[in-house]
DOSE-377782 format. One record per atom (N, C-alpha, C, O): residue in one letter; y, x, z. Coordinates in steps of 0.001 Angstrom, whole numbers, padded with zeros to 6 digits, always signed. Layout:
N
AYXZ...
END
This chain:
81
X-022425-080081-093546X-023811-080062-093986X-024619-079163-093052X-024110-078158-092556X-025856-079520-092817X-026726-078776-091923X-027229-077515-092621X-027669-077559-093770X-027157-076409-091919X-027675-075143-092438X-029196-075159-092296X-029692-075219-091171X-029955-075106-093395X-031423-075173-093306X-032028-074060-092456X-033103-074236-091883X-031351-072923-092369X-031873-071820-091565X-031795-072136-090076X-032510-071532-089277X-030932-073077-089698X-030760-073424-088295X-031382-074770-087943X-031127-075311-086867X-032186-075305-088833X-032847-076586-088612X-033794-076481-087418X-034500-075484-087268X-033808-077499-086579X-034688-077534-085416X-036079-077921-085882X-036254-078961-086518X-037063-077103-085574X-038454-077417-085902X-039360-076974-084756X-039016-076089-083973X-040494-077597-084682X-041509-077237-083694X-042819-077018-084415X-043177-077777-085316X-043526-075992-084024X-044834-075736-084613X-045799-076825-084149X-045841-077176-082970X-046558-077341-085082X-047494-078417-084750X-048548-077950-083759X-048999-078726-082916X-048934-076706-083854X-049934-076170-082922X-049386-076177-081486X-050109-076504-080544X-048121-075818-081327X-047493-075812-080004X-047393-077222-079441X-047702-077446-078271X-046961-078179-080270X-046838-079567-079838X-048209-080112-079443X-048335-080813-078439X-049222-079794-080221X-050572-080249-079914X-051049-079701-078567X-051639-080428-077768X-050794-078435-078326X-051210-077832-077053X-050456-078454-075879X-051026-078658-074807X-049178-078753-076083X-048402-079410-075022X-048958-080793-074708X-049082-081167-073542X-049289-081542-075739X-049864-082870-075530X-051199-082790-074803X-051493-083614-073937X-051996-081804-075156X-053317-081654-074531X-053235-081358-073032X-054176-081638-072289X-052112-080793-072592X-051935-080501-071167X-051942-081775-070314X-052227-081719-069118X-051630-082914-070923X-051518-084156-070168X-052809-084967-070147X-052883-085990-069465X-053817-084528-070879X-055089-085234-070894X-055976-084748-069763X-056031-083555-069465X-056671-085691-069136X-057592-085337-068058X-058945-084886-068621X-059612-084028-068042X-059333-085462-069731X-060618-085138-070349X-060406-084047-071401X-059611-084217-072325X-061115-082935-071258X-060983-081815-072194X-061469-082167-073606X-061136-081475-074568X-062246-083229-073726X-062778-083617-075026X-061795-084479-075827X-062056-084798-076987X-060676-084854-075219X-059682-085674-075917X-059097-084909-077099X-058968-083685-077067X-058748-085656-078138X-058172-085063-079333X-056859-085766-079668X-056616-086901-079257X-056031-085069-080416X-054756-085614-080851X-054757-085618-082377X-055076-084611-083009X-054400-086753-082958X-054393-086840-084418X-053182-086106-084999X-052199-085855-084302X-053271-085773-086269X-052165-085102-086955X-050917-085969-086978X-049802-085460-086865X-051100-087288-087124X-049958-088202-087123X-049244-088196-085772X-048015-088247-085710X-050014-088134-084707X-049431-088090-083364X-048629-086817-083165X-047523-086853-082625X-049175-085705-083593X-048475-084422-083455X-047193-084430-084277X-046158-083951-083814X-047251-084963-085476X-046066-085040-086332X-044993-085917-085690X-043815-085559-085686X-045399-087052-085155X-044459-087963-084500X-043827-087314-083272X-042615-087405-083079X-044628-086668-082450X-044098-086012-081257X-043160-084856-081608X-042157-084643-080927X-043478-084119-082653X-042607-083031-083099X-041253-083590-083529X-040213-082998-083242X-041271-084721-084213X-040019-085359-084636X-039229-085870-083425X-038005-085747-083387X-039915-086433-082452X-039230-086903-081241X-038616-085729-080475X-037496-085834-079976X-039329-084634-080383X-038786-083441-079725X-037575-082900-080479X-036599-082461-079870X-037646-082936-081802X-036530-082464-082624X-035278-083303-082362X-034187-082760-082186X-035437-084616-082337X-034313-085512-082083X-033770-085297-080675X-032554-085285-080480X-034646-085127-079697X-034233-084895-078313X-033394-083619-078205X-032355-083618-077544X-033829-082549-078839X-033110-081272-078778X-031758-081374-079480X-030764-080838-078991X-031716-082053-080613X-030446-082226-081322X-029468-083028-080468X-028297-082663-080361X-029932-084103-079867X-029065-084928-079017X-028581-084149-077803X-027409-084244-077436X-029455-083388-077181X-029054-082568-076032X-027994-081551-076437X-027030-081327-075705X-028172-080943-077590X-027209-079962-078079X-025864-080612-078342X-024829-080082-077937X-025866-081753-079013X-024611-082453-079305X-023870-082836-078032X-022653-082670-077945X-024592-083343-077055X-023938-083743-075805X-023393-082539-075039X-022310-082607-074458X-024141-081445-075039X-023677-080239-074354X-022436-079670-075035X-021513-079216-074359X-022406-079690-076358X-021238-079213-077100X-020033-080087-076799X-018936-079580-076568X-020232-081400-076800X-019127-082321-076504X-018597-082090-075094X-017388-082104-074865X-019507-081880-074158X-019107-081628-072769X-018301-080332-072681X-017294-080278-071975X-018727-079309-073378X-018010-078033-073373X-016632-078196-074014X-015654-077635-073518X-016541-078950-075100X-015254-079189-075751X-014302-079943-074834X-013105-079657-074812X-014823-080903-074081X-013986-081655-073140X-013404-080766-072053X-012346-081064-071499X-014089-079683-071751X-013607-078724-070752X-012846-077566-071389X-012511-076593-070714X-012571-077672-072692X-011866-076628-073446X-012553-075267-073361X-011894-074230-073275X-013868-075284-073386X-014643-074042-073376X-014925-073597-074809X-015036-074417-075720X-015035-072299-074983X-015300-071742-076311X-016758-071949-076716X-017042-072185-077890X-017682-071865-075762X-019102-071999-076051X-019795-072871-075024X-019192-073313-074046X-021057-073106-075263X-021875-073914-074362X-022619-072986-073415X-023270-072032-073844X-022518-073273-072134X-023228-072510-071110X-024375-073353-070559X-024470-074551-070825X-025224-072713-069802X-026318-073423-069148X-025776-074545-068264X-026404-075595-068126X-024635-074321-067680X-024003-075333-066815X-023734-076627-067582X-023919-077715-067035X-023301-076526-068835X-023041-077724-069636X-024337-078491-069891X-024361-079721-069847X-025391-077766-070153X-026690-078407-070392X-027190-079074-069116X-027708-080189-069157X-027036-078402-067998X-027470-078975-066725X-026718-080261-066408X-027282-081177-065809X-025466-080337-066799X-024652-081523-066516X-025043-082723-067374X-024920-083863-066927X-025501-082491-068573X-025845-083629-069445X-027302-084069-069284X-027656-085164-069721X-028135-083264-068684X-029552-083619-068567X-029817-084960-067872X-030632-085740-068364X-029157-085252-066750X-029452-086544-066108X-029191-087749-067025X-030009-088667-067089X-028061-087746-067728X-027769-088867-068628X-028714-088870-069823X-029092-089933-070315X-029090-087699-070287X-029997-087608-071427X-031370-088142-071066X-031980-088864-071854X-031854-087804-069908X-033182-088272-069483X-033183-089769-069214X-034204-090428-069414X-032059-090318-068764X-031990-091754-068537X-031956-092534-069854X-032463-093653-069931X-031360-091939-070884X-031271-092620-072179X-032616-092656-072889X-032867-093562-073683X-033477-091697-072621X-034769-091664-073283X-035776-092261-072373X-036953-092342-072723
END
């Protein structure tokens, strides 16, 4: 079972500011539904990256996940999304 204290979440304000970085027009706005959807997509992306990094570390008989494990799974993760 997932520990609620360790649940992956993103602040909507942060997601909104990140989205705004990609707009050319400063007057552009992002709806609440868009921010909610993007936050959920980011949550799924982070969970998948974590799972793949853990699996990679287990395959190498490592006790924990290092930055190296994350770097190794990033190319396949970015291709899948």
